[in-house]
N, C-alpha and C positions, 0 to 999 in steps of 0.2 A: 762741273760737267760729270754726268753719271757715266761710269765706265761699264763695259760688258761684265767685268768682274763683280762690280757692285750690283748689277742687275741679277747676276746668278745668285749672289748671296741673299738678295731680297726674295727671289723666287724660292730658294731653299727654305728661308724662314717662313714664307707663306705656306709652303707645302707642309712643313712641320706643324704649323699652327692648325691647319685644316685636319691633319692626321690626328692631332691631339684632341680636337673637337669631336671628330668621328669616333675616336676610341672612347671618349667620355660618353657620347650618345650610345655607343654599342654596349658599354658596361651597364648603363642605366636600363637599356632595353632588356639585357640579359637578367638583371636583378628583378625587373618587373615581371619577366617571364617566370622566373623561379618563384616569385611571390604568388603569382596567379596559379602556378602549378601546386604550390603548397596549400593555397586556399581551396582549390578543387579537391585535393586529396583529403583535407580535413572535412570538407562537406560530404564527401563519399563515405568517410569513416563514420561521421555523425549519422548519416542516413542508415548505414548498416546497423549501428547501435540502436537506433529508434525502431527499426524493423524487428530486431531481436527482442527488444523490450515488449513490443506489441505481441510478438509470438509467445513470450513468457506468460502473458495474461491469458491468451487463448489456450495455451497448453494446460494451464491450471484449471480452466473451466472444463476442458476435455477430460482431465483426470478426475475431477469431482463428479462428473456425470457418468463416469465409467463404472466398472465393477467395484463394489465396496472394498475388496481386498487390494485394489490398485489405487484407491483414492488417496490423495495427499492430505496430511493432517491440517487442521485449521487452527493450530495453536500459536500461530505467529512466528514460528521458527523459520529461519531462512533455509531455502533449499537451492542448491546450485545445479543448473541444468545446462545442456549444450544445445544451442539452436543455430543451425547453419554455421557451425564453427565458432560461435561466440558464446562465452560463458554468461549466463543470465542468473541473477539472484532473485528468487521468487519467495514471497511471504504471503500467507493466507491467514486472515484473521476473522473469526466469527464475530457476529454483532454482539456488543456488550450491552445487554438489556437490564441486568439485575439478577437477583436470585429468586428461586421459587421456594417459599416457605414450606411447601408440601414435600419437598425432596432434599432441601439443603441440609447438610450435616450440621451438628451442633457447633462445631468449630467455626464454620462459615457464618452461621447465624450470630455467633458471639462477635465475630469481626465486624459484621454489619451494625449490630447494636452499639458496639463501641464507637464506630465511625459516626453515628448520629448523636453521640453525646451521653450514652448510658455509661455509668461508671464501671470500672473494672471489676468490681465485686458483684454488682447486680447483673451485668451482661451475661456472664457464663450461666448463672442460675436461671435466668429468663430463657436463654437459648435451650437449656435442657428441658424446661417446662414446655416450651413450644413443641419440641421433639416428642416428649411424652404425651402431650395432648393429642397430637395427630395419630400416634400409634394406638391410642385407645378408641379411635373412631373407625367404624367400618365403612362409612361413606367416603367416596373419593370424587373430587378432591376435598380435603377437610377445609382448606382455605381457598374459597373461590373468589374472594374480594377482600380489600383491606378491612371491611367491617367485621369479617370473621375472626380477625386477630383479637378483637376486643373481648372475645369469649375466653381467651387464655388467661388463667390466673396470674396476676402480677403485671399484666399489660395495661398501661394507662393510655388515655386518649392522646396525650401529648407524644408519647413514644410511638404510638401507632401512626400518628400524623407524620412524624419525622421519617418513619420507615417507608412511606408510600413511594417516594421516587426511586428507592433502591430495591423494590420487590416487583416481581412479575407473577401474574396469576393465570392459571390455565382456563381462561374464559373460552367462549365459543370460537372466537377468531383464532386464538392461539391453538386450540385443539384442532381446528380445521387445517391450519398451516402445518401442524405436526403430522396429521394424517396424510397430507399430501407430500410430506417430505420437503417442504419449502425451507430454504435457508437464505439469509442475507449475509453476504461475505464481502470483505474488502481484500482485493488482490493487488499486491504491489510487486512490480517487476523492474529491476534495475540492471544496467550494464555500465561497467567502468572501463575507461580506456587507459592505456599505459601512461598517457599524458595527464591523467587526473580528471578528465571530463566524465560526466555521467549523464545517461539518458534514463529517465524513469517514467513509468506509466502506473497510474493508480486507478483501479476501477471498483465501483461498488456494484455487486452483481446479485441478483435475486435468482436462486436456483429452484426449479420445480421439476425434479426428475420424473414425477408422475404424470406430467403433461407432455405427451408426445408431440404436440403441435408447437409448443414453445417451452422447451426444457430450461431455458435460461433467458434472463433479460438484463442488459447492462443499464443500470440506473444512472451512473455518473462515470465520466471518463476524464481523468485529470492528467495534466503534464506538469508536474512540479518543477519550478524553476524556469518555466518557459516565459 
């Protein structure tokens, strides 16, 4: 027969079991709440980083279109700026198109000749010959196309052909672009968080400061790592 004392003991055991279950549920709910709060905080930090990276690209464009004395260099060096309290690393790189044989110094011509397979003895002499050849001509540009290089003493058709992809010539299109001040640049803006995360934006931009209606055009917009 169950005594009142046994019933009280059973009730106490039942209450303790329920309390343990409620404590476990409460702990799990608290942990879930903390996790959700942490996720929300990380999302907010990420959004702030992305907005700052976007702002870094826009700021670079603004600087490039401003007064020349305030323009940022396009040499690929990193520049650290502050946007809404966030440090942003910005790098601007000019389009790598090749060298112009009408203006390139002899050392640069030597490097290009060596890169296309001209031996280390011939390359410096041929570079100096190219420089001397253009200095003796009064017409500008001396080299308007790859065919003009064939007039340089010592220049063979094989060398001229290998040089083509590495040279640029001031043809009508290039001259018009130069007159309008057009530039094609790659702007990269990055933001790093203390936790090691990074938000990056990379844009290819065509600048036309001489066109008041459309001084710039974003050609590509990348989100590396997305």
